[in-house]
KENU-972662 format. One record per residue (C-alpha): chain; x, y, z. Coordinates in steps of 0.02 Angstrom, whole numbers. Each point is the difference from the previous one (the first is absolute). Example, Ala and Ser with C-alpha at 12.3 -4.5 7.8 and 13.67 -1.06 7.14 Angstrom:
<nodes>
{node "A", {615, -225, 390}}
{node "A", {69, 172, -33}}
</nodes>
This chain:
<nodes>
{node "A", {2446, 537, 3993}}
{node "A", {72, 171, -17}}
{node "A", {-21, 93, -171}}
{node "A", {132, 119, -62}}
{node "A", {2, 117, -150}}
{node "A", {111, -54, -141}}
{node "A", {61, 165, -56}}
{node "A", {-38, 124, -146}}
{node "A", {31, -124, -139}}
{node "A", {-146, -116, 48}}
{node "A", {-168, -51, -61}}
{node "A", {-141, 23, 122}}
{node "A", {-128, -136, -49}}
{node "A", {83, -155, 68}}
{node "A", {103, -60, 148}}
{node "A", {89, -167, 29}}
{node "A", {61, -103, 149}}
{node "A", {179, 44, 31}}
{node "A", {143, -13, 125}}
{node "A", {46, 187, 35}}
{node "A", {120, 104, 98}}
{node "A", {-90, 55, 155}}
{node "A", {-6, 180, 61}}
{node "A", {84, 70, 163}}
{node "A", {169, -71, 29}}
{node "A", {-12, -128, -138}}
{node "A", {-29, -183, -6}}
{node "A", {-123, -93, -117}}
{node "A", {-184, -27, -1}}
{node "A", {-136, -87, -103}}
{node "A", {-108, 122, -86}}
{node "A", {-68, 56, -170}}
{node "A", {87, 109, -129}}
{node "A", {-50, 83, -167}}
{node "A", {104, -75, -146}}
{node "A", {108, 121, -98}}
{node "A", {-80, 75, -152}}
{node "A", {11, -108, -150}}
{node "A", {88, 97, -142}}
{node "A", {7, -42, -184}}
{node "A", {167, -93, 21}}
{node "A", {-47, -88, 170}}
{node "A", {-74, -163, 44}}
{node "A", {-105, -48, 152}}
{node "A", {51, -171, 78}}
{node "A", {-105, -120, 97}}
{node "A", {138, -45, 121}}
{node "A", {13, -188, 36}}
{node "A", {148, 4, 117}}
{node "A", {108, 134, 81}}
{node "A", {152, -42, 88}}
{node "A", {58, 91, 164}}
{node "A", {173, 78, -9}}
{node "A", {120, 80, 122}}
{node "A", {-66, 173, -41}}
{node "A", {-181, -62, 53}}
{node "A", {73, -59, 161}}
{node "A", {92, 161, 43}}
{node "A", {-162, 93, -31}}
{node "A", {-97, -120, 111}}
{node "A", {118, 16, 143}}
{node "A", {1, 193, -13}}
{node "A", {176, 25, -50}}
{node "A", {34, 194, 0}}
{node "A", {99, -14, -155}}
{node "A", {-156, -44, -96}}
{node "A", {-111, 142, 80}}
{node "A", {-5, 82, -171}}
{node "A", {-122, -133, -63}}
{node "A", {-166, 85, -3}}
{node "A", {-139, -66, 106}}
{node "A", {-125, -91, -107}}
{node "A", {129, -61, -123}}
{node "A", {-33, -179, -57}}
{node "A", {152, -103, 43}}
{node "A", {82, -143, -106}}
{node "A", {105, -9, -151}}
{node "A", {25, -184, -36}}
{node "A", {-151, -55, -98}}
{node "A", {-77, -115, -129}}
{node "A", {-169, 37, -75}}
{node "A", {-113, -1, -147}}
{node "A", {-38, 152, -113}}
{node "A", {-178, 47, 37}}
{node "A", {-6, 160, -102}}
{node "A", {117, 81, -121}}
{node "A", {17, 180, -57}}
{node "A", {-37, 53, -179}}
{node "A", {182, 5, -48}}
{node "A", {57, -166, 84}}
{node "A", {81, -120, -124}}
{node "A", {-99, -164, -39}}
{node "A", {133, -93, 96}}
{node "A", {-89, 46, 156}}
{node "A", {-189, -25, -34}}
{node "A", {-116, -41, 143}}
{node "A", {30, -177, 58}}
{node "A", {188, 8, -20}}
{node "A", {103, -59, 151}}
{node "A", {139, 119, 46}}
{node "A", {122, 60, 135}}
{node "A", {21, 186, 13}}
{node "A", {175, 83, 16}}
{node "A", {-3, 86, 164}}
{node "A", {99, 155, -45}}
{node "A", {-97, 118, -116}}
{node "A", {99, 136, -90}}
{node "A", {-47, 139, -108}}
{node "A", {31, -107, -156}}
{node "A", {88, 141, -98}}
{node "A", {160, 49, 92}}
{node "A", {174, -76, -43}}
{node "A", {-7, -119, 146}}
{node "A", {-169, -68, -50}}
{node "A", {50, -16, -186}}
{node "A", {150, -108, 57}}
{node "A", {-109, -103, 114}}
{node "A", {79, 73, 156}}
{node "A", {-156, 54, 84}}
{node "A", {92, 13, 169}}
{node "A", {83, 150, -75}}
{node "A", {-159, 92, -48}}
{node "A", {-18, 161, 104}}
{node "A", {-192, -22, -11}}
{node "A", {-9, -185, 43}}
{node "A", {-127, -62, 122}}
{node "A", {-13, -168, 85}}
{node "A", {-156, -102, 17}}
{node "A", {-47, -14, 185}}
{node "A", {103, 150, 55}}
{node "A", {-39, 159, -90}}
{node "A", {-130, -68, -121}}
{node "A", {-143, -117, 43}}
{node "A", {64, -181, 2}}
{node "A", {-60, -173, -31}}
{node "A", {-58, -57, 172}}
{node "A", {-182, 19, -57}}
{node "A", {-132, -78, -108}}
{node "A", {51, 111, -141}}
{node "A", {156, 103, -52}}
{node "A", {23, 123, -146}}
{node "A", {175, 3, -86}}
{node "A", {69, 55, -171}}
{node "A", {-2, -133, -130}}
{node "A", {183, 33, -34}}
{node "A", {37, -69, 177}}
{node "A", {-77, -174, -33}}
{node "A", {83, -164, -39}}
{node "A", {-116, -142, -55}}
{node "A", {4, -166, 100}}
{node "A", {18, -163, -95}}
{node "A", {-154, -111, 21}}
{node "A", {92, -138, 83}}
{node "A", {63, 111, 148}}
{node "A", {-115, -3, 143}}
{node "A", {-45, 161, 99}}
{node "A", {105, -65, 152}}
{node "A", {149, 6, -108}}
{node "A", {-37, 153, -108}}
{node "A", {-23, 108, 164}}
{node "A", {187, -34, 29}}
{node "A", {50, 93, -162}}
{node "A", {42, 163, 83}}
{node "A", {115, -72, 139}}
{node "A", {75, -116, -137}}
{node "A", {33, 153, -112}}
{node "A", {91, 84, 147}}
{node "A", {97, -164, 20}}
{node "A", {33, -8, -187}}
{node "A", {78, 169, -1}}
{node "A", {110, -36, 144}}
{node "A", {64, -166, -73}}
{node "A", {6, 32, -186}}
{node "A", {20, 183, -23}}
{node "A", {86, 70, 152}}
{node "A", {88, -152, 63}}
{node "A", {42, -77, -174}}
{node "A", {-3, -176, 72}}
{node "A", {87, -126, -102}}
{node "A", {1, -192, -12}}
{node "A", {129, -71, 114}}
{node "A", {4, 143, 123}}
{node "A", {-25, -31, 191}}
{node "A", {-147, 107, 47}}
{node "A", {-74, 26, 177}}
{node "A", {-170, 75, 22}}
{node "A", {-50, 60, 172}}
{node "A", {-191, -11, -2}}
{node "A", {-149, -1, 112}}
{node "A", {-136, 18, -128}}
{node "A", {-54, -10, -176}}
{node "A", {127, 111, -93}}
{node "A", {152, -97, 77}}
{node "A", {-70, -167, -36}}
{node "A", {-45, 41, -177}}
{node "A", {173, 77, -19}}
{node "A", {80, -162, 51}}
{node "A", {-105, -99, -115}}
{node "A", {39, 117, -146}}
{node "A", {190, -6, 35}}
{node "A", {-16, -189, 11}}
{node "A", {-87, -3, -178}}
{node "A", {153, 98, -62}}
{node "A", {121, -142, 51}}
{node "A", {66, 80, 154}}
{node "A", {39, -94, 158}}
{node "A", {-124, 70, 123}}
{node "A", {-14, 6, 187}}
{node "A", {-150, 72, 88}}
{node "A", {58, 90, 162}}
{node "A", {-140, -23, 135}}
{node "A", {17, 38, 181}}
{node "A", {1, -161, 113}}
{node "A", {-150, 40, 112}}
{node "A", {-137, -133, 4}}
{node "A", {-129, 117, -77}}
{node "A", {96, -12, -164}}
{node "A", {5, -190, 0}}
{node "A", {-145, -12, -134}}
{node "A", {96, 123, -110}}
{node "A", {162, -98, 15}}
{node "A", {-91, -161, -46}}
{node "A", {-85, 82, -148}}
{node "A", {166, 65, -62}}
{node "A", {76, -164, 13}}
{node "A", {-144, -84, -93}}
{node "A", {20, 127, -139}}
{node "A", {182, -55, -24}}
{node "A", {85, 149, 95}}
{node "A", {138, -26, 122}}
{node "A", {-39, 83, 167}}
{node "A", {125, 82, 122}}
{node "A", {-6, 122, 143}}
{node "A", {171, 74, -31}}
{node "A", {103, -41, -150}}
{node "A", {190, -7, 31}}
{node "A", {109, 155, -32}}
{node "A", {53, 15, -185}}
{node "A", {-113, -138, -58}}
{node "A", {-123, 106, -107}}
{node "A", {15, 89, -171}}
{node "A", {-173, 88, 10}}
{node "A", {-110, 41, 156}}
{node "A", {-174, 60, -27}}
{node "A", {-61, 79, 159}}
{node "A", {-194, -4, 9}}
{node "A", {-34, 10, 190}}
{node "A", {25, 180, 35}}
{node "A", {111, -34, 152}}
{node "A", {170, 62, 40}}
{node "A", {49, -168, 70}}
{node "A", {-17, -80, -171}}
{node "A", {96, 141, -85}}
{node "A", {143, -33, 121}}
{node "A", {-11, -183, -28}}
{node "A", {4, 17, -185}}
{node "A", {151, 124, -1}}
{node "A", {96, -136, 99}}
{node "A", {-49, -138, -107}}
{node "A", {34, 83, -170}}
{node "A", {166, -41, -84}}
{node "A", {115, 145, -54}}
{node "A", {-80, 64, -157}}
{node "A", {-171, -60, 49}}
{node "A", {-168, 90, -18}}
{node "A", {-119, 51, 130}}
{node "A", {-178, 40, -66}}
{node "A", {-109, 79, 133}}
{node "A", {-186, -16, -61}}
{node "A", {-92, 47, 163}}
{node "A", {-42, 155, 86}}
{node "A", {86, 39, 166}}
{node "A", {-56, 87, 157}}
{node "A", {119, 123, 88}}
{node "A", {49, -135, 124}}
{node "A", {49, -113, -144}}
{node "A", {122, 106, -97}}
{node "A", {182, -43, 13}}
{node "A", {84, 116, -125}}
{node "A", {178, -24, 75}}
{node "A", {-14, -189, -15}}
{node "A", {-46, 20, -174}}
{node "A", {128, 127, -56}}
{node "A", {160, -65, 85}}
{node "A", {-8, -183, -65}}
{node "A", {139, -2, -129}}
{node "A", {-35, -43, -182}}
{node "A", {-182, -39, 10}}
{node "A", {-124, 85, -117}}
{node "A", {-168, 56, 87}}
{node "A", {-136, 24, -129}}
{node "A", {-173, 35, 78}}
{node "A", {-144, -61, -107}}
{node "A", {-166, 93, 17}}
{node "A", {-175, -37, -64}}
{node "A", {-21, -65, -177}}
{node "A", {-45, 49, -181}}
{node "A", {-139, -70, -117}}
{node "A", {134, -106, -87}}
{node "A", {43, -67, 162}}
{node "A", {-184, -50, 29}}
{node "A", {-11, -87, -171}}
{node "A", {160, -100, 43}}
{node "A", {-61, -38, 176}}
{node "A", {-165, -61, -68}}
{node "A", {81, -112, -127}}
{node "A", {109, -72, 135}}
{node "A", {-158, -41, 114}}
{node "A", {-81, -74, -156}}
{node "A", {134, -129, 7}}
{node "A", {-42, -46, 183}}
{node "A", {-194, 31, -4}}
{node "A", {-29, -96, 165}}
{node "A", {115, 107, 106}}
{node "A", {-135, 118, 55}}
{node "A", {-90, -137, 88}}
{node "A", {161, -27, 109}}
{node "A", {34, 186, 35}}
{node "A", {-167, 88, 5}}
{node "A", {-123, -7, 145}}
{node "A", {-173, 75, -65}}
{node "A", {-117, 95, 120}}
{node "A", {-165, 76, -42}}
{node "A", {-2, 186, -13}}
{node "A", {-107, 6, 153}}
{node "A", {139, -79, 97}}
{node "A", {137, 125, -58}}
{node "A", {45, 58, 174}}
{node "A", {25, -176, 55}}
{node "A", {112, -25, -153}}
{node "A", {95, 155, 39}}
{node "A", {18, -54, 183}}
{node "A", {64, -174, -50}}
{node "A", {125, 70, -128}}
{node "A", {70, 119, 134}}
{node "A", {-1, -107, 154}}
{node "A", {-20, -179, -59}}
{node "A", {-143, -114, 21}}
{node "A", {-66, -65, 165}}
{node "A", {96, -165, -24}}
{node "A", {163, 101, -12}}
{node "A", {32, -27, -185}}
{node "A", {42, 141, -122}}
{node "A", {-93, 36, -157}}
{node "A", {100, 17, -164}}
{node "A", {-142, 101, -89}}
{node "A", {-171, 32, 54}}
{node "A", {-125, 50, -143}}
{node "A", {-177, 73, 5}}
{node "A", {-147, -67, -95}}
{node "A", {-137, 131, -24}}
</nodes>
């Protein structure tokens, strides 16, 4: 295993197994990292599961747009764990033994954006797994203000979905403002889209999951149908009130703009590569509101976890656990599919 330094804000007496950004042209590697310094308002978590996200995949494939992620950075920002150690000023809510999920965006805690729970607007915000050591490791250090306690009846496999569920919640409830009776289409390939569809369904919307017709997505279509979701490859023009786009492909942006009724709402909640951008298609469609939804706040985490608490077995259906020692296999399968041709919804690492 390769060992990398963790930067100036590190203790030097302990390293932990971790999935890290490799050196050179990028990629990922198994190694050991030094946990971040435990400050008086921080906690150190024993990580029980860490989900793999699209940002981990783009680092793994060496996407040049993520070349700014420093070699040696521990990846991963979708986690559930148990408080192992708490700083002197940490509230009693998060004493050792408390099971929690960390909010992945860490702001300064004092600017106007942070005071209004809009950490995305903090000019000093850092993100677990990108410009601060993440949670794909045996241990992870985060500020106590970034923690949300997990109900006892919610298993780790479901709690680890809190971060993607929070992104979905923001798209559906905050940005999209989905209402009962509306016709909602969600174009989805992975967890965020599926969770957004289930959330919109829980609001009383009439939901269709848009999935491509290739055989490799057969299991996903079957799962969606089993969860009570209608499935379609291309909804009819004018048949949709709200389209939530969670694939990151220009094809589904175009499908959605055709399917939306006049006065409908397009909610992109994915990141797009240069080849997927279709600005003209978006802007010339008459009388459609386009409202991108990005990341999530702590309030979104709280609401998402409450939603997951109502369906505590969902993680067993969406999450595929891998031991941390098989992290590269998990990244490969998340990126290219498994050897049997099926596509993962969410891989999660167990240290």
